N, C-alpha and C positions, 0 to 999 in steps of 0.2 A: 534639453539636459547640456548636451555637449558646448551651447555657447557659454553658460555659467562657469565651466571650467576652462574654456580656452580665454576668458574674459580673465580670470583670476591670475591668469599666468603674468598678466602687465602689472601686478601688485606686489610690494614687497615681502618677503619670506616674513612668516611670524615671529616674533621674539621668540627667543630660546634662553629657559631658566639655565645659568651656568652652573650652580649649583646641582640642579638635577642633570642637566645633559640631555634634555628633550625639549621638543617643541611645544607651545602653547598648544593647549588643548581645548575643546569649545564643546559645551554639552549642550544638545538640544532640546526641547522640551515643548512637544505639539500641543494642541488645544483639545477642547472637550469633544466626546464623541468622534475623535480623529484616531489616527495613528502615526508611527515614525514615519511613513509612505510619505504623508503630508510635508515632511519636511526632508524629504530626499534631495532635490534640487539644491537645497539649499547645503546640505551634507556635502553635496559632489563639488561645490563651490569652495566650500572650507577646507575641504581637504586637497584640492587642486591649489590652492593659494598657501598649502604646507602646514595646517594645521591639523593636529590628531583630534578625532570627532567622535564623539559618540551619540549617536542619534537614538535617544532613549525612548522605550513604548511604555507607556503605563496603562493601568484599567481605569481610564478616567470617569467611566460611569457607573463602577461596580466597587466604589472603595469610598470610605468620608475623607474630608477634607485632611484630619490629621496622618491617616493611611498613606495618600497621596503626596505630601509633603514629605514624608520619609523616602519615599522614591526616589527626590533629590539626591539625598545623601547615598544612596545606592548607586546611580550613576557617578557622582563624581570619586566615588571610592576605586571605580575603573580607572579612571583616567590620572589619579596621584601616582608619582608626583609630578610635580610642575604647575605652572600656572594654570588657572582655569578660568575661560570665558563663558559666558550662558547668553545662548538666542532662543527667546521663548516666543510662542504662539498663542493669543489669547488666554485661557486659563492656565495655560502653562507659565504665564509670568505671576499669578497669582500664587501658584505652587513654590514658585521661586522666592517669591515675597517672605512666604511663608518659613522657608527651610533658612533663610538669609536672617530672619529675624532671631533665629538661635542658633545658628552653624555659620561659619565661612571654611572654603578650601583653605589650606596651609599658604597658598599664594593665591589671592584674591585677583581675578582679570575685571574686564569689563562686560558689561552688560547691555543687553538689546532687546527690549519687547516690542514685538510686533501685535496691536490691537489690544492691549491687555485692558480688562473691564476693571482698572485700580479703582472705580468706587461703583463699582457694580452696573449691571446692565437694567435699564427700565421694561425690555421683552420679559425679563424674569419676574419682576415685580407683578406684570400685565398676566402672565402665560405660566407662572409656576405652580399655580395651584390644579392645574390641569393634569389628570391622571396620564396622558399620554406624555406631556412634557418630562413626567418625573420618571416615565418609564424608557425615554430616550436620553436624559440627561445624567438621570441617577440624584443622589443626594448631594453630590458637589456640584453639578449645575445648579440645582435649588438655591444653593447658598451664595449665590452670586448675585443678589439684587441691591438696590441702592441704598436700604435702610442703615441706621447706623451700627445695628448688629451683625451685619451680613460679614460674610468672610473678609472680602477684601477691603472692608471698611474699619475691620477689627487689627488691621495690621499697621505696622507703624512706616513713615516714611522712609526712603532709600536714603541709606549713609553709603553707599558704593557709587562706582562710577556707571550712571544710567543713562543709555538714549532710548527713547520711543518714538515709535514710527506709527500714526493713526492713519487711517483711512477714509475717503469720503464719497465713495462710490456705493451702491447699493445693488443686489441683485433681486430683492425682494420688497414690491412697493408697498406692500401693507405693512411689514415689518418696520420699514422707512419712516410710513406716518405715524407709526407708533414711539419713535424715538425723538426727542426734541433737540432740535439742532443739528450741525453736520454730522453724519454718521457714515460706517463703513457696512450697515445693515443687521448688525448687531450691538454694536457699542459706539457711543457717540466720542466725538473727538474731545469734548470735556473731560469724559469719563477716564481716556487715558491717562492723563495728565497725573505727576504725583511730587508731592514736595520733594527735593532733594536731587532732581533729576537732572543731568548735566546737559540735555539737548532734547529738542522735540521737532518732531519733523511730520508735516503732513501732506500725503500723497493724495492721487486719485486714483485710489484702489479699494478693493474690494474686500471684507472680513476674509471670507472663505479662500481666497486664492492668493492675497498680497505675499505671502510666504516664496511662492513661485515667480513673483514678478521680478524681472531683472533690474529693474533700478532699485527695488527694494535690497534686493542679493547685495546689490554693490553698494549701498549705504550701508548694510551691515558690517561688510567688509571694511568700509571708511572707520566706521566707528570703533570696531575690534581692536585696528592699529592705530587709530589718531586719538580715540575718546571724544570724537565729536564727527556729525554727520556733513557732507559735502553739498553745499546749497549748489554748487556749478552742474552738478550731475541732473542729467535730463535724458529721457528716452533717446533721443537721437545721440548725444554724445556716448551712450552705452552702447548702441546699435554699432556708432562710428569705430569704438574701440573694438567692438567685436570682431567686425569687417578686418581691420588691421590685423587682426589675431589671426583670423583665417587666412590673408594674404600673406602671411610670414610664416606658415605651416605651424 
């Protein structure tokens, strides 16, 4: 995590809302059956870059989709006033889409979604009726299928500045075989896409760990600042920047 903090020192300071007199805030929303700990390295990098950060934890497997979407409003309330950006992982992106379809921060910033099942996951179609699946993932998890009435497919397209990062590496060969086309082990690249998005990036990362990948973190920072990803960034360039940060103290 020290690497993300040092690397962030090379980035421009976040914008400050002159009216509110505060730096921009970022709300982090973790994925299904995870906690805020999964987003801790991302939070560290954002804080080091000068953002105010709310790394929000919510009961992803214990509540209904409607109840979970309301959690977003609670998180936003904690960082008002000022401009608010969002970074989500997996189902966190669906929570945010649901909330943004009905609400907005006073000052809306940029949104980065990591591996969002924007059109559902075929794994839910195939495994959702299994009692163990429901026990582990809850009602919200079961709602992430690919059918037209599923939670993600009932939501409108994006009408806010949105960047999406998809992965193409899987940790589970069985699940990988159950998914059509390139995927990150849980969500296909195609399912991450959403009408209205401003940018889309595909990286060789896994669903489970992409939020701690140095290149992903650096791309998130780029989109929050510029509203677009940086196609020139590679693992080698990120490592070089980190080495320079270490050398400079």
